[in-house]
C-alpha positions as CSV (number, residue, x, y, z in Angstrom):
1,M,35.3,28.5,7.9
2,K,38.0,26.2,9.2
3,R,35.8,23.1,9.5
4,P,32.8,23.2,7.1
5,W,32.1,19.5,7.6
6,L,31.0,20.3,11.2
7,L,28.5,22.8,9.7
8,I,27.3,20.2,7.2
9,L,26.9,17.6,9.9
10,T,25.0,20.0,12.1
11,A,22.7,20.9,9.3
12,C,22.2,17.2,8.5
13,V,21.3,16.3,12.1
14,L,18.9,19.3,12.4
15,G,17.3,18.5,9.0
16,E,16.7,14.9,10.0
17,L,15.2,15.8,13.4
18,Y,13.0,18.4,11.7
19,G,11.9,15.9,9.1
20,L,11.2,13.3,11.7
21,K,9.1,15.7,13.8
22,F,7.1,17.4,11.1
23,A,7.4,15.0,8.2
24,W,6.1,16.4,4.9
25,K,4.0,19.0,6.8
26,G,7.1,20.9,7.5
27,T,7.9,21.4,3.8
28,A,6.0,24.7,3.5
29,V,7.7,26.2,6.6
30,L,11.1,25.1,5.3
31,L,10.5,26.7,1.9
32,I,9.4,30.0,3.6
33,I,12.6,30.0,5.7
34,L,14.8,29.6,2.6
35,L,12.8,32.2,0.7
36,I,13.4,34.7,3.6
37,L,17.1,34.1,3.5
38,F,17.3,34.8,-0.2
39,L,15.3,37.9,0.2
40,I,17.5,39.2,3.0
41,H,20.6,38.8,0.8
42,Y,19.3,40.0,-2.5
43,K,16.9,42.7,-1.3
44,F,18.5,44.1,1.7
45,K,22.2,43.1,1.2
46,K,22.5,42.3,4.9
47,L,24.9,39.3,4.5
48,S,28.4,39.2,3.3
49,K,29.3,36.8,0.4
50,N,31.1,34.5,2.8
51,N,28.2,34.3,5.3
52,F,25.7,33.8,2.5
53,K,27.8,30.9,1.1
54,Y,27.6,29.1,4.4
55,I,23.9,29.8,4.7
56,I,23.4,28.3,1.3
57,I,25.4,25.2,2.3
58,F,23.5,24.9,5.6
59,S,20.1,25.3,3.9
60,T,21.0,22.8,1.1
61,V,22.2,20.1,3.5
62,F,19.3,20.8,5.9
63,T,16.8,20.4,3.0
64,L,18.5,17.2,1.6
65,S,18.5,15.7,5.1
66,F,14.9,16.6,5.6
67,L,14.0,15.0,2.3
68,R,16.2,11.9,3.0
69,I,14.5,10.9,6.2
70,N,11.1,11.4,4.8
71,I,12.0,9.3,1.8
72,E,13.4,6.7,4.1
73,N,10.2,6.6,6.1
74,Y,8.2,6.3,2.9
75,L,10.3,3.4,1.6
76,Y,10.2,1.7,5.0
77,L,6.4,1.9,5.3
78,N,5.8,1.0,1.6
79,N,8.3,-1.9,1.3
80,P,6.6,-4.4,-1.1
81,Q,7.8,-7.4,1.0
82,A,6.5,-5.8,4.2
83,L,3.1,-4.9,2.6
84,Y,2.8,-8.5,1.3
85,I,3.5,-9.9,4.8
86,E,1.0,-7.6,6.4
87,K,-1.6,-8.7,3.9
88,L,-0.8,-12.4,4.6
89,M,-1.0,-11.7,8.4
90,T,-4.4,-10.0,8.0
91,N,-5.7,-12.9,5.9
92,K,-4.6,-15.4,8.5
93,A,-6.4,-13.7,11.3
94,V,-3.4,-12.7,13.4
95,D,-3.6,-13.0,17.2
96,K,-3.7,-9.2,17.9
97,R,-2.7,-9.6,21.5
98,N,0.5,-11.6,20.9
99,N,1.1,-10.0,17.5
100,N,2.3,-13.2,15.9
101,S,1.1,-15.7,13.3
102,E,2.5,-18.6,11.4
103,I,3.4,-17.8,7.8
104,T,5.3,-19.2,4.7
105,L,7.6,-16.9,2.7
106,E,10.3,-17.1,0.0
107,G,13.3,-14.8,-0.5
108,S,17.0,-14.5,-0.8
109,V,19.4,-14.6,2.2
110,S,21.6,-11.5,2.4
111,H,23.4,-12.1,5.7
112,I,24.1,-15.0,8.1
113,S,25.3,-14.9,11.7
114,Q,25.1,-17.0,14.7
115,K,23.2,-16.0,17.9
116,G,23.3,-18.4,20.7
117,E,22.1,-21.8,19.5
118,K,20.4,-20.3,16.5
119,L,21.5,-19.1,13.1
120,R,20.3,-15.7,12.2
121,L,19.4,-15.2,8.5
122,T,18.5,-11.9,7.0
123,M,16.0,-12.0,4.2
124,G,14.9,-8.5,3.0
125,C,13.1,-6.8,5.9
126,I,13.0,-10.1,7.9
127,I,15.4,-11.7,10.4
128,I,14.9,-15.5,10.6
129,Y,16.0,-17.5,13.6
130,A,16.7,-21.2,12.7
131,D,18.3,-24.2,14.3
132,V,21.9,-24.6,13.2
133,A,21.3,-28.2,12.0
134,A,18.3,-27.1,9.9
135,A,20.2,-24.1,8.3
136,K,23.7,-25.4,8.0
137,E,23.5,-25.9,4.3
138,I,22.2,-22.3,3.7
139,K,24.6,-19.9,2.1
140,I,24.5,-16.1,1.6
141,G,22.6,-15.4,-1.6
142,N,20.6,-18.7,-1.6
143,G,16.9,-18.6,-2.2
144,I,15.0,-20.1,0.6
145,R,11.4,-21.0,1.7
146,V,10.7,-20.5,5.4
147,S,7.7,-21.4,7.5
148,G,7.3,-20.3,11.1
149,R,5.9,-17.9,13.7
150,I,6.2,-14.3,12.7
151,K,6.1,-11.1,14.8
152,T,6.7,-7.4,14.1
153,V,9.5,-5.3,15.7
154,K,8.1,-3.5,18.7
155,P,9.2,-0.1,20.2
156,A,10.4,0.2,23.8
157,S,7.6,0.1,26.3
158,N,9.5,1.4,29.3
159,P,12.1,4.2,29.8
160,G,15.6,2.9,29.6
161,E,14.6,-0.2,27.7
162,F,16.3,-1.2,24.5
163,D,14.3,0.4,21.6
164,A,14.3,-2.3,19.1
165,E,12.1,-0.3,16.6
166,Y,14.7,2.5,16.1
167,Y,17.6,0.1,16.1
168,Y,16.2,-2.3,13.5
169,R,14.7,0.5,11.5
170,A,18.2,1.7,10.7
171,L,18.8,-1.8,9.4
172,G,15.5,-1.9,7.4
173,I,14.2,-4.8,9.5
174,R,10.4,-5.0,10.3
175,F,9.8,-8.7,11.2
176,F,11.2,-11.7,13.0
177,I,10.5,-15.3,12.1
178,S,11.2,-18.4,14.3
179,A,11.6,-21.0,11.6
180,K,9.8,-24.3,11.9
181,K,10.6,-25.4,8.3
182,L,13.4,-24.2,6.1
183,S,14.2,-25.4,2.6
184,L,16.5,-24.4,-0.2
185,V,14.8,-23.2,-3.5
186,K,17.7,-21.5,-5.3
187,H,21.3,-22.8,-5.1
188,G,23.2,-19.8,-6.4
189,Y,25.1,-17.9,-3.8
190,N,27.3,-14.8,-3.2
191,L,30.8,-16.2,-3.4
192,P,32.8,-13.3,-1.8
193,L,30.4,-12.8,1.1
194,Q,30.1,-16.5,1.7
195,F,33.9,-16.9,1.6
196,L,34.2,-14.2,4.3
197,Y,31.6,-15.9,6.4
198,N,33.3,-19.3,6.1
199,L,36.7,-17.7,7.0
200,R,35.2,-16.1,10.1
201,A,33.6,-19.3,11.2
202,G,36.8,-21.2,10.5
203,T,38.9,-18.7,12.5
204,T,36.5,-19.0,15.4
205,E,36.8,-22.8,15.4
206,A,40.6,-22.5,15.4
207,L,40.5,-20.2,18.4
208,I,38.3,-22.7,20.3
209,K,40.9,-25.4,19.6
210,I,43.9,-23.3,20.6
211,F,42.6,-21.6,23.7
212,N,40.4,-22.5,26.7
213,Q,36.7,-21.5,26.7
214,D,37.0,-18.1,28.3
215,T,40.1,-17.0,26.4
216,S,38.7,-18.2,23.0
217,A,35.4,-16.4,23.7
218,F,37.2,-13.1,24.5
219,A,39.6,-13.5,21.5
220,A,36.7,-14.2,19.1
221,A,34.8,-11.2,20.3
222,A,37.8,-8.8,20.3
223,L,39.3,-10.0,17.0
224,L,36.3,-11.2,14.9
225,G,33.3,-9.4,16.5
226,E,31.9,-12.8,17.3
227,K,30.1,-12.6,20.7
228,N,28.3,-15.9,20.4
229,L,30.9,-17.8,22.6
230,L,30.7,-15.3,25.5
231,D,29.1,-16.4,28.7
232,E,26.0,-14.2,29.3
233,D,26.8,-13.5,32.9
234,I,30.4,-12.4,32.1
235,Y,29.2,-10.1,29.3
236,E,26.6,-8.6,31.7
237,L,29.5,-7.8,34.1
238,Y,31.5,-6.1,31.4
239,R,28.4,-4.1,30.3
240,K,27.5,-3.0,33.9
241,N,31.0,-1.8,34.5
242,G,31.0,0.2,31.3
243,I,33.8,-1.8,29.5
244,A,31.7,-3.9,27.1
245,H,33.6,-2.1,24.3
246,L,36.6,-4.3,25.2
247,L,34.6,-7.3,23.9
248,A,33.9,-5.8,20.5
249,I,35.7,-4.8,17.4
250,S,36.2,-1.1,17.9
251,G,37.2,1.7,15.7
252,L,40.6,1.7,17.5
253,H,41.3,-1.9,16.4
254,A,40.5,-1.0,12.8
255,A,42.6,2.2,13.0
256,I,45.6,0.4,14.5
257,F,45.4,-2.3,11.9
258,G,44.9,0.1,9.0
259,V,47.8,2.5,10.0
260,A,50.1,-0.5,10.6
261,L,49.4,-2.0,7.2
262,Y,49.8,1.4,5.4
263,T,53.1,2.0,7.2
264,L,54.3,-1.5,6.4
265,L,53.6,-1.0,2.7
266,R,55.2,2.4,2.6
267,K,58.4,1.7,4.6
268,K,59.0,-2.1,4.2
269,A,57.5,-2.8,0.7
270,R,58.5,0.7,-0.4
271,L,55.3,1.3,-2.3
272,G,54.1,4.8,-3.3
273,F,51.3,6.8,-1.6
274,T,48.6,5.8,-4.0
275,A,49.4,2.0,-4.1
276,S,49.7,1.8,-0.3
277,A,46.5,3.7,0.2
278,L,44.6,1.6,-2.4
279,I,45.8,-1.7,-0.9
280,S,45.2,-0.6,2.7
281,G,41.8,0.8,1.8
282,V,40.6,-2.4,0.1
283,V,41.9,-4.6,2.9
284,L,40.2,-2.3,5.5
285,I,36.9,-2.5,3.7
286,I,37.1,-6.3,3.5
287,Y,38.1,-6.4,7.2
288,A,35.0,-4.3,8.1
289,I,32.7,-6.7,6.2
290,F,34.5,-9.7,7.7
291,T,33.9,-8.5,11.3
292,G,30.3,-7.5,10.8
293,A,30.6,-3.8,9.8
294,S,29.7,-2.3,13.1
295,I,29.2,1.5,13.1
296,S,32.5,2.2,15.0
297,V,34.5,0.1,12.5
298,V,32.8,1.7,9.5
299,R,33.5,5.1,11.0
300,A,37.2,4.2,11.6
301,V,37.6,2.8,8.1
302,A,35.9,5.9,6.5
303,M,38.2,8.2,8.5
304,L,41.3,6.2,7.5
305,L,40.3,6.3,3.8
306,I,39.9,10.1,4.1
307,A,43.4,10.3,5.7
308,F,44.9,8.2,2.9
309,T,43.2,10.4,0.3
310,A,44.5,13.6,2.0
311,E,48.0,12.2,1.9
312,I,47.8,11.3,-1.8
313,I,46.5,14.8,-2.8
314,G,48.8,16.6,-0.5
315,R,46.2,18.0,2.0
316,T,46.4,18.2,5.7
317,Y,44.3,15.6,7.6
318,D,42.0,17.0,10.2
319,L,40.4,14.5,12.7
320,V,37.3,16.5,13.4
321,S,36.6,17.2,9.7
322,A,37.1,13.6,8.8
323,A,34.7,12.6,11.6
324,G,32.1,15.1,10.3
325,L,32.3,13.7,6.8
326,A,32.1,10.1,8.0
327,A,29.1,10.9,10.2
328,Y,27.3,12.7,7.4
329,A,27.9,9.8,5.0
330,L,26.5,7.3,7.6
331,L,23.4,9.5,8.2
332,M,22.7,10.0,4.6
333,Y,23.0,6.2,4.0
334,S,20.7,5.4,6.9
335,P,19.1,8.4,8.7
336,Y,18.1,6.3,11.7
337,N,21.7,5.7,12.6
338,L,21.2,9.0,14.4
339,F,19.4,7.1,17.2
340,N,21.9,4.2,17.3
341,S,23.8,4.3,20.6
342,G,26.9,2.9,18.8
343,F,26.9,5.8,16.4
344,L,26.5,8.4,19.2
345,L,29.2,6.9,21.4
346,S,31.7,6.4,18.5
347,F,31.4,9.9,17.1
348,S,31.0,11.7,20.5
349,A,34.3,10.1,21.6
350,V,36.1,11.1,18.4
351,L,34.8,14.7,18.6
352,A,35.8,14.9,22.2
353,I,39.4,13.9,21.3
354,G,39.6,16.3,18.4
355,M,37.7,19.3,19.8
356,A,38.5,19.1,23.5
357,A,41.4,16.8,24.5
358,A,43.8,17.7,21.7
359,P,43.4,21.5,22.0
360,I,43.9,21.4,25.8
361,I,47.0,19.2,25.5
362,K,48.4,21.4,22.8
363,K,47.6,24.7,24.6
364,Y,49.2,23.7,27.9
365,K,52.0,21.8,26.2
366,I,51.4,18.6,28.2
367,K,54.1,16.1,27.6
368,N,53.5,13.6,30.4
369,K,51.8,10.5,28.8
370,I,50.0,9.5,32.0
371,L,48.5,13.0,32.4
372,T,47.6,13.1,28.7
373,A,45.8,9.7,29.0
374,L,44.0,10.9,32.1
375,I,42.8,14.1,30.5
376,T,41.6,12.3,27.4
377,G,39.9,9.6,29.4
378,I,38.0,12.1,31.6
379,L,36.9,14.1,28.5
380,L,35.8,10.9,26.8
381,Q,33.7,10.0,29.8
382,I,32.1,13.4,29.9
383,S,31.3,13.4,26.2
384,T,29.8,9.9,26.2
385,L,28.0,10.3,29.5
386,P,24.6,11.3,28.0
387,V,24.3,8.3,25.8
388,P,24.1,5.4,28.3
389,S,22.3,7.7,30.8
390,Q,19.6,8.4,28.2
391,N,19.4,4.9,26.7
392,Y,20.0,2.7,29.7
393,L,19.3,5.0,32.6
394,M,22.6,4.1,34.1
395,H,26.3,5.1,33.9
396,P,29.0,3.4,36.0
397,V,31.2,6.3,37.3
398,W,34.2,4.0,37.8
399,N,34.4,2.7,34.3
400,V,37.2,5.2,33.4
401,H,39.4,3.6,36.0
402,V,38.4,0.1,35.1
403,S,39.1,0.8,31.4
404,H,42.6,2.2,32.2
405,C,43.4,-0.7,34.5
406,S,42.3,-3.2,31.8
407,L,44.9,-1.8,29.5
408,I,47.8,-2.2,31.9
């Protein structure tokens, strides 16, 4: 098989969907299917060695993915912090209709970002929204005590509505707290992550000083992944026209940056394959964390690391196989990424380029750059069409033209 990682990715997706649908009840059926496959091979010799090898690979990955999503569900539902919070909420006689209650908790801050006029702090399975003034001294890794109104993450109640439950489940988040009181109880902090956060905040402030409001907001979003400065009405216009990706750190940005750095190290600094790949890889990983580690950026960084590895060991890099490996890794890390629109859009776009656009351009020997861009753009639109249509019940048919015009 030319691209086994596609087979592995397919088995992973099917295994997770099967596990999600049938949970542990499907284990018996799964074992029976595997047993039948073994009997067919050893008893009746109906399969060639090659075909049997791929069946074994498919069955193994399918089973691992089935187990992975069930383990994820078990850990999610039996999270000690979440169980403790639910117990506290029960003891405090929660308002069942509004699903919120005031509560006091302690924990360690693992992530900080700004959202509007609030700072967003992640503490275990909780996201805390606090006033900037109240939380300005908090650092990543600090131990804090927070008191405030708590509510659980709710699923979408209407078709086409943003499904917060699946989105935050991939992140391991179950609760939100609007902080009324916030205090520091442990002063130790994570120096590397806090340095990157301070660097990002400092760069954002520098952009505000250099450019006007609209330009600085666009630059912060496109370069740093910081959307806090964007006017809501302007962002909504970008979203409705299908070009909101221009306001985000995309895999393309990371790919251009990574390839440019690697080429610079190879040709200008005259470093070897291994040294250039290691330096570029480390810088790309830091850049991904620095910009918020969106799925599209993580995908691009993973695929570039695969490309660097292929060059070091003297193997041919294949775009589709690299995408399959990156997708499989992301799904095994967090199975609910499968329902993340960013994951679906990013990988469907890459697979459309590698499996449709590139073969067509190669077969018909298309040299014209405008025609090449047009074919690629149309195929990208077709491949990504189901995602916004399913998730948002809309798809602007003119966004391919707007996207092309925005690049001129």
